[in-house]
C-alpha positions as CSV (number, residue, x, y, z in Angstrom):
1,M,3.6,19.6,0.2
2,K,6.7,21.3,0.0
3,K,9.1,18.9,1.3
4,L,9.0,14.7,0.8
5,T,11.7,13.1,2.8
6,I,12.7,9.7,1.6
7,A,14.0,6.6,4.2
8,T,17.2,4.9,3.1
9,R,20.0,2.8,4.1
10,T,23.1,4.1,3.8
11,S,25.0,1.5,2.0
12,Q,26.3,2.5,-1.3
13,L,24.2,0.5,-3.4
14,A,21.4,2.1,-1.3
15,L,22.4,5.9,-1.4
16,W,22.6,5.0,-5.5
17,Q,19.1,3.8,-5.4
18,A,18.0,6.5,-3.3
19,Y,19.3,9.5,-4.9
20,H,18.3,7.8,-8.2
21,I,15.0,8.4,-7.0
22,K,15.5,11.7,-5.4
23,D,16.5,13.2,-8.4
24,R,12.9,11.2,-10.9
25,V,11.0,13.2,-8.2
26,E,12.5,16.6,-8.1
27,K,12.2,16.3,-11.7
28,A,8.6,15.6,-12.1
29,Y,7.6,17.3,-9.2
30,P,10.0,20.5,-8.8
31,E,7.7,22.4,-6.2
32,I,9.3,19.9,-4.0
33,E,12.4,19.5,-1.8
34,V,13.6,15.9,-1.3
35,V,15.7,15.0,1.6
36,L,17.0,11.4,2.2
37,N,16.9,10.1,6.3
38,E,19.7,8.1,6.1
39,I,19.8,4.8,8.2
40,V,22.0,2.3,9.2
41,S,19.9,-1.1,9.1
42,N,20.8,-4.2,11.4
43,G,21.7,-6.0,8.2
44,D,24.1,-3.6,7.4
45,K,25.3,-4.1,10.9
46,V,25.5,-7.6,11.5
47,L,28.5,-8.9,9.0
48,D,29.8,-11.9,10.7
49,K,26.8,-14.5,10.3
50,P,24.8,-15.6,7.3
51,L,22.0,-13.3,6.6
52,A,19.5,-16.4,7.7
53,L,21.1,-16.2,11.1
54,I,19.9,-12.5,12.0
55,G,16.4,-12.6,10.7
56,G,16.2,-12.6,7.3
57,K,15.2,-9.8,4.5
58,G,13.0,-8.0,7.0
59,H,16.3,-6.5,8.5
60,F,17.0,-4.5,5.5
61,T,13.8,-3.1,5.8
62,K,12.3,-2.9,9.5
63,E,14.5,0.4,10.5
64,L,13.4,2.4,7.2
65,E,9.7,1.2,8.2
66,D,10.1,2.2,11.9
67,E,11.4,5.6,10.8
68,M,8.3,6.0,8.5
69,L,5.8,4.7,11.4
70,A,7.6,7.3,13.4
71,G,6.7,10.3,11.1
72,N,10.0,10.8,10.3
73,A,10.1,9.9,6.5
74,E,7.2,9.1,4.0
75,M,8.9,6.9,1.6
76,A,11.4,4.5,1.6
77,V,13.6,3.2,-1.2
78,H,14.5,-0.5,-1.2
79,S,16.0,-2.8,-3.2
80,L,12.6,-5.4,-3.7
81,K,14.3,-8.8,-3.3
82,D,15.2,-7.1,0.7
83,V,11.3,-6.3,0.9
84,P,8.9,-9.3,3.1
85,T,6.2,-10.6,1.4
86,Y,3.8,-8.9,4.5
87,M,3.8,-4.8,5.2
88,P,3.3,-3.4,8.7
89,D,-0.2,-1.7,9.4
90,G,0.2,2.0,7.8
91,L,2.8,1.2,5.3
92,E,2.2,0.3,1.8
93,L,4.3,-1.3,-1.4
94,V,3.1,0.7,-4.1
95,A,5.3,1.0,-7.4
96,V,7.7,-1.1,-8.6
97,T,10.4,0.8,-11.3
98,Q,11.3,-0.8,-14.2
99,R,14.2,-3.9,-13.9
100,Q,17.0,-4.0,-15.3
101,D,19.4,-6.6,-15.9
102,Q,18.4,-9.0,-13.3
103,S,21.8,-11.7,-14.0
104,D,23.6,-13.2,-11.5
105,V,27.8,-12.7,-12.2
106,F,30.7,-14.9,-12.2
107,L,33.7,-12.6,-10.6
108,S,37.4,-13.7,-10.4
109,H,41.2,-13.2,-10.6
110,R,42.0,-16.6,-11.9
111,Y,39.3,-18.2,-13.6
112,K,37.3,-17.8,-16.9
113,S,34.0,-19.2,-16.3
114,L,32.4,-21.3,-14.4
115,D,32.7,-24.2,-15.7
116,E,36.6,-23.6,-15.7
117,L,37.0,-23.7,-12.2
118,P,38.8,-26.9,-10.7
119,Q,37.9,-29.5,-8.8
120,G,37.3,-28.5,-5.0
121,A,37.4,-24.6,-6.1
122,V,36.7,-21.7,-3.2
123,V,33.1,-19.8,-4.3
124,G,32.0,-17.1,-2.1
125,T,28.2,-16.6,-1.4
126,T,26.1,-15.5,1.2
127,S,23.2,-16.4,-0.4
128,L,21.8,-19.8,-0.2
129,R,19.8,-20.1,-3.3
130,R,23.0,-19.4,-5.1
131,R,24.4,-22.2,-3.0
132,M,21.6,-24.2,-4.5
133,Q,22.1,-24.1,-8.0
134,L,26.0,-23.9,-7.7
135,L,26.1,-26.9,-6.0
136,Q,23.1,-28.9,-8.3
137,K,25.9,-27.7,-11.4
138,R,29.2,-28.3,-9.7
139,P,28.8,-30.6,-6.4
140,D,32.4,-31.0,-6.2
141,L,32.8,-26.9,-5.3
142,K,33.3,-25.9,-1.8
143,V,31.1,-22.6,-1.6
144,K,32.2,-20.4,1.6
145,D,29.9,-17.3,3.2
146,L,30.6,-14.2,1.9
147,R,29.5,-11.2,4.0
148,G,30.4,-7.5,4.1
149,N,29.3,-4.4,1.2
150,V,30.5,-4.8,-2.7
151,N,33.8,-3.5,-1.6
152,T,34.8,-5.7,1.0
153,R,33.3,-8.8,-0.7
154,L,35.4,-7.9,-4.2
155,R,38.4,-7.5,-1.8
156,K,38.4,-10.6,-0.4
157,L,37.9,-12.1,-4.0
158,A,41.3,-10.0,-4.8
159,E,43.2,-11.1,-1.8
160,G,42.7,-14.3,-2.9
161,Q,40.5,-16.0,-0.1
162,Y,38.3,-17.0,-3.1
163,D,38.7,-18.6,-5.9
164,A,35.6,-16.8,-7.2
165,I,32.0,-15.1,-5.5
166,I,29.0,-14.8,-7.3
167,L,27.2,-11.4,-6.9
168,A,24.3,-9.3,-8.1
169,W,25.5,-7.6,-12.0
170,I,23.2,-5.2,-11.4
171,G,24.6,-3.3,-8.4
172,L,28.1,-3.8,-9.6
173,N,27.4,-1.9,-12.9
174,R,25.4,1.0,-11.1
175,L,28.3,1.5,-9.1
176,D,31.0,0.8,-11.6
177,L,33.1,-1.8,-10.7
178,L,32.7,-4.4,-12.7
179,K,36.2,-2.8,-15.3
180,D,38.0,-4.0,-12.0
181,I,37.6,-8.1,-12.2
182,P,40.0,-9.8,-14.6
183,Y,37.0,-12.4,-15.2
184,T,33.9,-11.8,-15.3
185,Q,30.5,-14.4,-16.6
186,K,27.4,-13.5,-16.6
187,L,25.0,-16.3,-15.9
188,S,21.9,-16.7,-18.0
189,L,18.6,-17.0,-16.3
190,D,18.4,-21.1,-16.8
191,M,21.9,-21.4,-15.4
192,M,21.5,-19.7,-11.9
193,I,17.3,-18.4,-11.2
194,P,17.3,-14.6,-9.5
195,P,15.7,-14.1,-6.5
196,M,12.1,-12.4,-6.1
197,G,12.4,-8.7,-6.8
198,Q,16.1,-8.7,-8.1
199,A,17.2,-5.7,-9.9
200,A,13.7,-4.0,-9.3
201,L,13.6,-1.1,-6.9
202,G,10.3,-1.1,-4.5
203,I,9.2,2.2,-3.4
204,E,7.4,1.9,0.0
205,I,5.0,4.7,1.3
206,V,2.6,5.7,4.6
207,S,-0.5,4.7,3.4
208,A,-2.4,7.7,4.2
209,N,-0.7,10.6,2.6
210,D,-2.8,10.6,-0.6
211,K,0.3,13.2,-2.7
212,V,3.1,11.0,-2.1
213,R,1.1,7.9,-3.0
214,E,0.5,10.0,-6.4
215,I,4.3,10.2,-6.4
216,A,5.4,7.1,-5.9
217,E,2.4,5.6,-8.7
218,S,4.5,7.6,-10.9
219,L,7.6,5.9,-10.1
220,N,6.0,2.5,-11.0
221,D,6.6,0.3,-14.0
222,K,3.8,-1.6,-15.2
223,N,5.7,-4.6,-16.4
224,T,7.8,-4.9,-14.1
225,Y,5.0,-4.3,-11.0
226,I,3.3,-7.1,-12.9
227,C,6.4,-10.1,-13.0
228,T,7.2,-9.2,-9.4
229,Q,3.6,-9.3,-8.5
230,V,3.7,-13.0,-9.8
231,E,7.1,-13.8,-7.6
232,R,6.0,-12.0,-4.8
233,E,2.9,-14.3,-5.0
234,F,4.5,-17.4,-5.1
235,I,6.9,-16.1,-2.2
236,S,3.9,-15.6,0.4
237,K,2.0,-18.5,-0.7
238,I,4.8,-21.5,-0.1
239,G,6.2,-19.1,2.5
240,A,9.8,-19.3,2.1
241,G,12.3,-16.9,4.4
242,C,16.0,-17.0,4.4
243,S,16.3,-20.4,5.5
244,A,15.8,-21.9,2.6
245,P,16.7,-21.8,-1.0
246,V,14.4,-20.6,-3.3
247,A,14.9,-19.3,-6.6
248,C,12.0,-17.3,-8.4
249,N,11.5,-15.5,-11.1
250,A,9.1,-13.8,-13.9
251,V,10.3,-12.0,-17.4
252,I,8.1,-10.9,-19.8
253,D,8.7,-12.0,-23.3
254,G,6.4,-10.4,-25.9
255,S,2.6,-11.2,-24.7
256,N,4.2,-14.3,-22.9
257,L,5.1,-14.4,-19.0
258,V,7.9,-16.8,-18.5
259,F,7.9,-17.5,-14.9
260,R,11.1,-20.2,-13.4
261,V,10.7,-21.4,-10.3
262,M,13.6,-23.8,-8.3
263,L,13.9,-24.3,-4.4
264,G,15.3,-27.7,-2.3
265,F,18.5,-28.2,-0.2
266,P,21.1,-25.8,0.4
267,D,23.8,-28.7,-0.9
268,G,22.1,-28.6,-4.0
269,T,19.9,-31.8,-3.6
270,N,16.2,-32.2,-3.7
271,I,15.6,-30.3,-6.0
272,M,11.9,-29.1,-7.3
273,Q,11.8,-27.2,-10.4
274,E,8.7,-25.3,-12.6
275,K,8.8,-23.4,-15.4
276,V,5.6,-22.4,-16.8
277,V,4.9,-19.7,-20.2
278,V,1.2,-18.0,-20.0
279,D,-0.1,-15.3,-21.8
280,V,0.5,-11.8,-20.0
281,S,-3.4,-11.5,-19.6
282,D,-3.4,-15.0,-17.4
283,S,-0.4,-14.1,-15.3
284,K,-2.8,-12.7,-12.1
285,G,-2.5,-15.9,-9.9
286,I,0.3,-17.7,-11.6
287,G,2.7,-17.5,-8.7
288,E,0.1,-19.0,-6.2
289,K,-0.6,-21.4,-8.7
290,I,2.6,-22.7,-9.1
291,A,3.4,-22.3,-5.4
292,Q,-0.1,-24.5,-4.9
293,K,1.6,-27.1,-7.2
294,M,4.9,-27.6,-5.4
295,I,2.8,-27.2,-2.3
296,D,1.1,-30.4,-3.3
297,N,3.8,-32.3,-4.6
298,G,5.7,-31.9,-1.0
299,A,7.0,-28.4,-0.9
300,L,6.6,-27.6,2.5
301,E,8.0,-30.5,4.6
302,L,11.2,-29.9,2.0
303,L,11.5,-26.3,3.1
304,K,11.4,-27.5,6.4
305,N,13.8,-29.8,6.2
306,A,16.4,-27.5,4.0
307,E,15.6,-24.7,6.8
308,S,16.9,-27.5,9.4
309,I,20.0,-28.4,7.5
310,A,20.8,-24.7,6.3
311,F,24.2,-23.0,7.9
312,K,24.3,-26.1,10.1
313,D,27.9,-25.4,10.8
314,E,27.6,-21.7,12.1
315,M,24.0,-22.5,14.4
316,P,26.3,-22.6,17.2
317,Q,27.3,-18.9,16.9
318,R,23.5,-18.0,17.9
319,L,24.0,-19.3,21.6
């Protein structure tokens, strides 16, 4: 194999991630030329509606997968949190890179922390997961939708459209943007549970190519793969899409795996929450087990009801 083509989105963060993988592959396989196939995904084109209303996370991956299936790329680099738990025939998620800091971060030009926000403060986030957790803790806040790329979101904050916004810490750190924000507060995993796969990259390949599989597997981090498989297992079993607020996170602490999940209504009510600690050697299947426990306690009906009220103010825009 002389050339490897990697499909990537064209956002600033996606390109950072793709070039990061390109550099790693070129160092490990100097005989292979690595090129990028840059694609504007539908999720990057439609910036005036919440993600849930344009089809969910799959809209960040579909065009890349179409290019792979058409023979125009052998590999795709995704933010793992954007990768659905199902894969199209002929493609496979074979590796997950070492996860970095998974925290969400509070950003403001006016207030030092989440606790210092006054009653009725306006907080920007696109995420139903963040909306749920914010309003559970601070039902007095006004949560407004926030779309656009990272720089657009930060500009809206600087312009005073929001008192604060919540974003993933890892993307801001990779793009060296945190230094420009007067007040930042990294939120603990107990304060704000991340989504499935946050701060890890998923490497998707054309299944039939053994050399590409070898290259992809060289990028895999064993512990991150274990944790994210637990998370993806949970999401797959419970059937949670973008129209349902679900938080789901596994971390390895010594010989233990700590798994946190939360789901509920977007307004922070009707919360179901679990936190379990198991030996890493016993972690296989724990995601499905916890999902089944929550299903037995009524999670599916709760999620159905949550979906029916999610973004109800925006729904007429779909007509």
